[in-house]
Every structure is written in structure tokens, then in C-alpha cells.
C-alpha positions in Angstrom: 35.9 78.6 185.4 39.4 78.0 186.6 40.2 74.6 188.1 42.5 73.8 191.0 46.2 73.1 190.3 47.5 69.6 190.0 49.4 68.2 192.9 52.6 66.3 193.2 52.3 62.7 194.5 54.8 61.2 196.9 56.2 59.1 194.0 56.9 62.3 192.0 54.0 61.9 189.5 51.9 65.0 188.8 48.2 64.2 189.5 45.3 66.3 188.4 43.1 67.8 191.2 40.4 65.4 192.4 42.1 62.2 191.1 44.4 59.7 192.7 47.8 58.4 191.6 48.1 54.7 190.7 50.6 54.2 193.5 48.1 55.6 196.1 45.4 53.2 194.8 47.9 50.2 195.0 49.0 51.3 198.5 45.3 51.4 199.7 44.5 48.0 198.1 47.5 46.5 199.9 46.5 48.1 203.2 42.9 46.7 202.9 44.2 43.3 201.9 46.4 43.2 205.1 43.4 44.2 207.2 41.1 41.6 205.6 43.6 38.8 206.0 43.2 38.8 209.7 39.5 39.5 209.8 37.1 36.7 210.7 34.5 35.5 208.3 31.1 37.2 208.2 29.6 34.1 209.9 32.2 34.2 212.6 31.3 37.9 213.2 27.6 37.0 213.7 26.5 37.7 210.2 25.5 34.3 209.0 22.5 32.9 207.2 20.0 34.1 209.8 21.3 37.6 209.4 21.3 37.4 205.6 17.6 36.3 205.7 16.6 39.1 208.1 18.6 41.7 206.1 16.9 40.7 202.8 13.4 40.9 204.4 14.2 44.2 205.9 15.4 45.7 202.6 12.3 44.4 200.9 10.0 46.0 203.4 12.1 49.2 203.8 13.8 49.9 200.5 14.7 53.6 201.1 17.5 55.2 203.2 16.2 56.4 206.5 18.6 59.4 206.4 18.5 60.8 202.9 15.7 58.9 201.1 17.9 57.3 198.4 17.7 53.6 197.5 18.9 51.6 200.5 21.7 49.1 200.1 22.7 48.4 203.7 20.9 47.4 206.8 22.3 48.9 209.9 22.0 48.2 213.6 20.7 51.3 215.3 22.4 50.2 218.6 25.7 48.6 217.4 26.1 44.9 217.9 29.2 45.4 220.1 27.1 47.4 222.6 23.9 45.2 222.5 24.8 41.8 221.0 21.5 40.4 222.2 19.7 42.7 219.7 21.6 41.4 216.7 18.4 39.9 215.1 15.9 42.3 216.6 13.9 43.9 213.7 13.2 47.0 215.8 17.0 47.7 216.0 17.4 47.8 212.2 17.4 50.7 209.8 17.9 50.8 206.0 20.7 53.1 204.8 22.3 53.9 201.4 26.0 53.2 201.0 27.0 56.8 201.5 25.0 57.3 204.7 26.2 54.0 206.2 29.8 54.4 205.3 30.0 58.1 206.2 27.9 59.6 209.0 26.9 56.4 210.7 30.5 55.1 210.9 31.7 58.4 212.3 29.0 58.2 215.0 30.0 54.7 215.9 33.7 55.7 216.2 32.7 58.5 218.6 30.5 56.1 220.6 33.4 53.6 220.9 34.6 55.3 224.0 31.3 54.8 225.8 30.5 51.7 227.7 27.3 49.6 227.2 
């Protein structure tokens, strides 16, 4: 079966299809570091010890992803904290998600909801 042709990276290096050039990985790491530098700590964002205890208990009781059935690794707020901060520790507002579902579809949904008001 034929594979797709390699591509030319912006730095001039030929990269096989489906892989990333080292310069792209470094650029992404630098971008993430700049973002994280100005980001408040987890506790300052409302994800302190009380959240960690609730999260661990929720994952123990609900170990499977609500969307795809895979092993869950994240606990997500169904109604985002920025919309309903008072429901931050409400167990009925939580769902277990795997990394792929939480990082993919759920985050896209929240970005679309961002324009709505509470």
C-alpha cells in the first residue's frame, strides 16, 4: 500500500508523513512554556485539595469514560466552572472522561459555549 509523500518543514528539513520536525516540537514547547508562565497555580484556579479529594473519589466510583467507555483519567465539570462557579464541588456536575474525550470533543464544545452568557 503506498504511503503519503513526505513534506518539507519550514526549516527546510524533509519530514516523513505523520511525523513532526524537531523544530516544530521545540516551537510548541516554547509556546506552552510562555502560556504556563503567566498561568495561576491550580489552587488559585479553584482546583486545590478539596477538588483533588473529590476528583479521586469520583474516579474511584466512576472509572470509565462517559463518552467512549475507555478507562477514565479526567474528571470534567458538565457545566463549566466559569459558567457555574458555585457548582465547582457539586458531585452531580461531574463526569469521568478519558484523556482523548476530555481534550478533544469536550474542549471544542466549551470553546463554542464561550460566547454564551451564564
